[in-house]
Structure formats: C-alpha cells, structure tokens
N, C-alpha and C positions, 0 to 999 in steps of 0.2 A: 389492747391490739397487737397482735406479730407484727415483725419486720417484711415478712409476704405481703401480709394484707395489706400495708401502708405503701409499699413498692407497687402492688397491683393497680392501686387506686391509682397512683401517678401515671402507670403505664394506661391506664385509661382515661385520662387526662383531667380526669376531676382533680388530678394530681395531687392525690389526698387530700379533696377536699369534698365532694358531694355529698356524699350520705353513706354513714358507716354502715345501714343493714344491707351494703351489697355482698352477694353469693360469688365468691369466684370458685370454678372449678377448680381442679389437681393441675389440670394443664396450664392454665391461665399464674397462676402460682408460680409454677416452674418457669414458667417464660421470664414472669414479673423479675424471679429471684436473679434469675441468670443476666437479664439484663441490665440489672442492676449492680453485680458484680463487674462485668464488665466495664461500664459507665466508672464503677469506683476506681479500676483501674487505668481505665482510658485520661480521666482527668487527674488523677493521681491525689486523692482525697487521703488526708492524715486521719489518724483516729479520732482524733476529735471531731471533725467535719464528718465522718461515718456515724459517729455517735451520734450528732446533730440530725442530720439526715433518718436514723433509723429512730429517733425520738418525734421526726414529725415535726423539729425546731427549723423553721425558716425564719426565723424572725434575724435581721442583720446578718444575711448570709454572705458568706466569702465569695468571691470569684468563683473558687471551687466547686461550691455548694452549685451558686448559678448555673456554672456549665455541667454540673452531673445531672441538673434537670432538663437542663437542653437535649445533653446526651442521651438521656432516657425517654424523654419524649420523642425522640425521631427515631431511635431504635423500635419502638413502638408503632412509628408513623404517624402520630398525632401532632407533628412538627415537621417542618422542611424547611432549612434555611430561616430559621427565626417566623415561620407563615405556618398557622393553625391549619389541618389539613381536614375540613369542614366534612366529607363524606367518612373518612378514615372516623371520626370522634362519631359522627350519627351512629355509623354501623357498631362502632367498639361499646357507646355506654348505652345509647337509646334502649336495648336491649334490658339493662340493668336495672334503669331509674326513669327510662320511659322517653318516648320521643319528642314530646311537647316540654319536659323539663330541660332537655336534651338540646333542644333550639333556644331558648332562653337562655341556657348559659352561653352559648357560643353569638346569639345577637348581642348579649353585655359585655361579652371576653372579647369576640373575636377581632377586633380592631386595636386591640391592644397593643403597643411597641414599647420597648425598652431602648438602652442607650447600643444593646448591640442583641444579639440572638440567645446569648448566654442571661441576661440580664428580663428580656422580653420572656423565657421560660419562666421565670419567677415571679412575673408581673401577671402572667397568664394563671399562675397557680394560686396566687393570692386572691385574683377576682375571682376563679373558681371553686377557692374556699367559701367564699359568700354564700354559695348554693348548699353548703352544709346546713346552715343553718335558717336554712328557707322552708 
C-alpha cells in the first residue's frame, strides 16, 4: 500500500483501518498527502516516527505519533477537540464502505476516550482498525 493510500484512509477516519479496497480519487489523495505533511511538521515528528506512520505501525506509539493522528483527523474534520464528528464521518466514509458499516463503526467506537485528545485519536484508530477485519 502506498503512503497516500494509508494517509487517505486515516483522513476518512477509518484511520488506516476499515477496508483495503477503498478507492480514492486523485483530489482525495492530494488532500491527504497535504494534511499529512502539515501534521508531520506541526507535531515535529522525527524521521523514525514518520517511517512508523508511513508503515502503518501504530503499535506502541510515541506521544508525537498520537498527536499526529489527532492533528490529521482534526484537519480532515472527523475529530474536534477529541470528539468524533459523526456527521463528517458519515459524509466522508459512507460513500466508500456504506452507511450501515459506517454507523456500526461509529456505534462501537464513538464513545472512546483516551487520557487526552492525542491518546483518544490513537484509541479510535485501534477501534476502527477492527472493522478492517470484519
């Protein structure tokens, strides 16, 4: 999977997770790349952290990686101050995986909270990741 695809999945708040066969248009890929680059810089990820994100490795994430996830989701509009923006998720994800599956993911994951908004973003990613296998 290429980096743009990985970032775009995050942008759609399946957070690198829901289903691999998602088809994103060039505009979505470009936006995802732009948001990723902005957040890499805003958060100050080092090269090792950038490599982990690009490799979709969110195991034992550093605080910077957690905050990258939050930054990215906020730029896309799927998170605001650590809270899922349900209508945005439905609008962005339903056309790709269907409204029923999107609502199921939101029902299961929507109330998850971490220690802070960065931790919440990663915990939400982990929850949504379960839908990749479903």
